[in-house]
C-alpha positions as CSV (number, residue, x, y, z in Angstrom):
1,M,25.0,-25.4,-11.4
2,D,23.5,-29.1,-11.6
3,V,24.3,-30.0,-8.2
4,T,20.9,-30.6,-6.5
5,R,20.1,-32.6,-9.8
6,M,23.0,-34.6,-10.1
7,I,23.0,-35.4,-6.0
8,A,19.1,-36.2,-6.4
9,T,20.7,-39.5,-9.1
10,H,22.4,-40.8,-6.4
11,P,21.8,-44.3,-5.4
12,D,22.2,-43.6,-1.9
13,V,20.3,-40.7,-2.1
14,N,17.0,-41.8,-3.7
15,G,16.1,-38.3,-4.7
16,N,16.0,-36.8,-1.1
17,V,18.2,-34.1,-1.7
18,N,19.3,-31.9,1.4
19,A,18.2,-28.5,-0.1
20,A,20.7,-26.6,2.5
21,L,23.8,-28.8,1.7
22,A,23.0,-28.7,-2.1
23,R,22.9,-24.8,-2.0
24,A,26.1,-24.7,0.6
25,L,28.2,-27.0,-2.2
26,E,27.2,-24.7,-4.9
27,E,28.4,-21.6,-2.6
28,M,31.3,-23.5,-1.6
29,A,32.5,-24.3,-5.1
30,S,31.9,-20.4,-6.7
31,C,33.5,-19.2,-3.5
32,A,36.6,-20.9,-4.1
33,L,36.9,-19.9,-7.3
34,T,36.1,-16.2,-6.7
35,C,38.8,-16.6,-3.8
36,T,41.1,-17.6,-6.3
37,V,40.7,-14.9,-8.8
38,C,40.9,-12.4,-5.8
39,A,43.8,-13.4,-4.9
40,D,45.4,-13.3,-8.1
41,A,44.2,-9.8,-8.7
42,C,45.5,-8.5,-5.6
43,L,49.1,-9.8,-6.6
44,A,48.3,-8.0,-9.5
45,E,47.8,-4.5,-7.7
46,D,50.6,-1.8,-7.2
47,M,50.3,-2.1,-3.2
48,V,50.2,-5.9,-3.1
49,A,52.4,-5.8,0.0
50,D,49.8,-3.9,1.7
51,L,47.5,-7.4,0.5
52,R,49.5,-10.0,1.7
53,Q,47.0,-11.2,4.6
54,C,43.9,-10.7,2.3
55,I,45.7,-13.3,-0.6
56,R,46.7,-15.8,2.2
57,L,43.3,-15.5,3.2
58,N,41.6,-15.7,0.1
59,L,44.0,-18.9,-0.9
60,D,43.3,-20.4,2.3
61,C,39.5,-19.8,2.4
62,A,39.6,-21.2,-1.4
63,D,41.4,-24.3,-0.2
64,V,38.8,-25.0,2.4
65,C,36.0,-24.1,0.1
66,A,37.1,-26.7,-2.2
67,A,38.0,-29.6,0.1
68,A,34.3,-28.9,2.1
69,A,32.7,-28.9,-1.2
70,A,34.2,-32.4,-2.5
71,L,33.3,-33.7,0.8
72,A,29.6,-32.7,0.6
73,G,29.5,-34.3,-2.8
74,R,30.4,-37.3,-1.7
75,R,27.0,-39.3,-0.6
76,A,28.4,-43.0,-0.7
77,G,29.2,-43.9,2.9
78,S,28.9,-40.4,4.3
79,N,30.6,-39.1,6.9
80,E,28.1,-36.4,8.6
81,A,30.1,-36.1,11.5
82,V,33.4,-34.8,9.5
83,L,31.0,-33.0,7.0
84,R,29.3,-30.7,9.6
85,L,32.8,-29.9,11.0
86,M,34.2,-29.2,7.4
87,L,31.1,-27.0,7.1
88,E,31.7,-25.4,10.5
89,T,35.4,-25.0,9.3
90,C,34.4,-23.3,5.8
91,A,32.4,-21.0,7.0
92,E,34.8,-19.8,9.9
93,A,37.3,-19.1,6.8
94,C,34.8,-17.5,4.9
95,R,34.1,-15.2,7.8
96,R,37.7,-14.4,8.0
97,C,38.5,-13.9,4.7
98,G,35.2,-12.0,3.8
99,E,35.9,-9.4,6.8
100,E,39.6,-9.1,5.1
101,C,38.2,-8.5,1.9
102,G,35.5,-5.9,3.3
103,R,38.7,-3.6,4.5
104,H,39.6,-3.6,0.9
105,A,36.5,-3.5,-0.7
106,G,36.3,0.5,-1.0
107,H,40.0,0.7,-3.4
108,H,39.4,-3.1,-4.8
109,E,36.0,-3.9,-6.6
110,H,37.6,-7.4,-6.7
111,C,37.8,-7.7,-2.9
112,A,34.4,-6.5,-2.9
113,V,33.1,-9.1,-5.0
114,C,34.9,-11.8,-2.9
115,S,33.4,-10.4,0.1
116,E,30.2,-10.5,-1.1
117,A,30.6,-14.1,-1.7
118,C,32.6,-15.2,1.2
119,R,29.3,-13.8,3.2
120,R,27.1,-15.6,1.2
121,C,29.2,-19.2,1.7
122,E,29.5,-18.6,5.1
123,A,25.6,-18.2,6.0
124,A,25.1,-21.4,3.4
125,C,27.4,-23.4,5.2
126,R,26.1,-22.3,8.5
127,E,23.0,-23.0,7.6
128,A,23.8,-26.6,5.9
129,A,26.0,-27.6,9.0
130,A,22.4,-27.0,11.4
131,S,20.9,-29.3,8.7
132,I,22.9,-32.5,9.8
133,T,22.3,-34.7,12.1
134,P,25.6,-37.1,12.6
């Protein structure tokens, strides 16, 4: 992704990119897509009824990641207090989704991939949230 390069070009940033935030933005975008694909893959499984909670958490996590990424990408008139809360919320959504997908990882490779993506995104969001001082 060109996130770091794009943020660096923003007039309000003047090349001073918060590397932790840029990394989190990339992880959130990736995680949102991964969770959406995992939910769809769960729906295609024969045991779909057993995967209801996994699907719900996939979709919730995808939506939270997408919203947090959109907020993190906007630098004009930045609202650091809200951004920090969104990053913390995203980390929590990723933690829960990662745990649930981890329960199914032994039977469904898509859940294993999703669990890994969620754990990476959780860590990146926690790091980015800690780097922001409102």
